C-alpha positions as semicolon CSV with decimal commas, in nm:
position;residue;x (nm);y (nm);z (nm)
1;V;1,046;1,770;-0,916
2;I;1,060;2,042;-1,230
3;M;1,253;1,762;-1,424
4;Y;1,041;1,462;-1,329
5;G;0,738;1,625;-1,362
6;P;0,411;1,480;-1,170
7;V;0,490;1,121;-1,149
8;G;0,814;1,218;-0,900
9;A;0,576;1,511;-0,717
10;A;0,372;1,199;-0,714
11;L;0,693;0,965;-0,576
12;A;0,763;1,225;-0,350
13;T;0,522;1,238;-0,197
14;A;0,426;0,872;-0,140
15;L;0,745;0,848;-0,005
16;S;0,747;1,115;0,221
17;Y;0,414;0,928;0,357
18;M;0,629;0,656;0,415
19;I;0,852;0,818;0,633
20;V;0,668;1,012;0,838
21;W;0,458;0,713;0,897
22;G;0,730;0,523;0,986
23;M;0,876;0,766;1,236
24;R;0,491;0,815;1,392
25;L;0,561;0,422;1,444
26;Y;0,892;0,434;1,583
27;K;0,725;0,746;1,844
28;I;0,409;0,557;1,935
29;R;0,506;0,227;2,004
30;K;0,684;0,431;2,305
31;Y;0,336;0,499;2,464
32;I;0,089;0,207;2,370
33;V;0,129;-0,149;2,239
34;L;0,020;-0,147;1,895
35;R;-0,077;-0,510;1,718
36;I;0,051;-0,469;1,319
37;N;0,219;-0,675;1,135
38;L;0,431;-0,533;0,971
39;K;0,589;-0,738;0,743
40;R;0,247;-0,777;0,561
41;D;0,201;-0,423;0,537
42;I;0,579;-0,360;0,421
43;I;0,430;-0,602;0,179
44;A;0,110;-0,417;0,045
45;Y;0,327;-0,082;0,058
46;I;0,551;-0,253;-0,208
47;L;0,301;-0,447;-0,370
48;L;0,090;-0,073;-0,443
49;Y;0,405;0,079;-0,525
50;L;0,465;-0,167;-0,827
51;E;0,105;-0,127;-0,917
52;S;0,127;0,249;-0,992
53;M;0,476;0,142;-1,120
54;L;0,305;-0,088;-1,392
55;L;0,005;0,149;-1,429
56;L;0,293;0,419;-1,574
57;L;0,485;0,249;-1,754
58;F;0,243;-0,010;-1,986
59;N;-0,050;0,113;-2,207
60;E;-0,389;-0,087;-2,186
61;S;-0,319;-0,447;-2,257
62;I;-0,430;-0,735;-2,077
63;F;-0,060;-0,833;-1,965
64;L;-0,096;-0,459;-1,750
65;Y;-0,479;-0,595;-1,674
66;I;-0,369;-0,973;-1,556
67;C;-0,136;-0,776;-1,303
68;L;-0,344;-0,534;-1,183
69;I;-0,624;-0,791;-1,080
70;G;-0,342;-1,034;-0,962
71;I;-0,190;-0,776;-0,702
72;V;-0,574;-0,697;-0,615
73;L;-0,622;-1,065;-0,531
74;I;-0,323;-1,073;-0,362
75;L;-0,389;-0,742;-0,103
76;L;-0,716;-0,958;-0,050
77;A;-0,607;-1,254;0,039
78;M;-0,321;-1,062;0,279
79;Y;-0,626;-0,848;0,460
80;G;-0,903;-1,108;0,438
81;S;-0,886;-1,145;0,793
82;V;-0,931;-0,791;0,877
83;I;-1,177;-0,759;0,651
84;N;-1,381;-0,979;0,799
85;T;-1,289;-0,865;1,103
86;M;-1,449;-0,548;1,034
87;L;-1,735;-0,647;0,807
88;R;-1,843;-0,880;1,104
89;K;-1,816;-0,562;1,372
90;T;-2,059;-0,362;1,175
91;K;-2,303;-0,597;1,095
92;K;-2,345;-0,575;1,503
């Protein structure tokens, strides 16, 4: 961690969270059925990591902001149905 500093610590933490999430998902499926769109979730994690890397690599530029807005819009489109369902349930 000393060699890579805070960025290395953050990446190691993110990687460990992902590993623990996968292990828990594997274990819990033995007991209950989960309706998880694994492909969508993995793509979302990749997009979020990409967003983090863009923030680290590029200083404030129009390219950076366009990429970040694009990633947020993609994530919103991917989870639109989930967001709508949650909003409908909270209105009741």
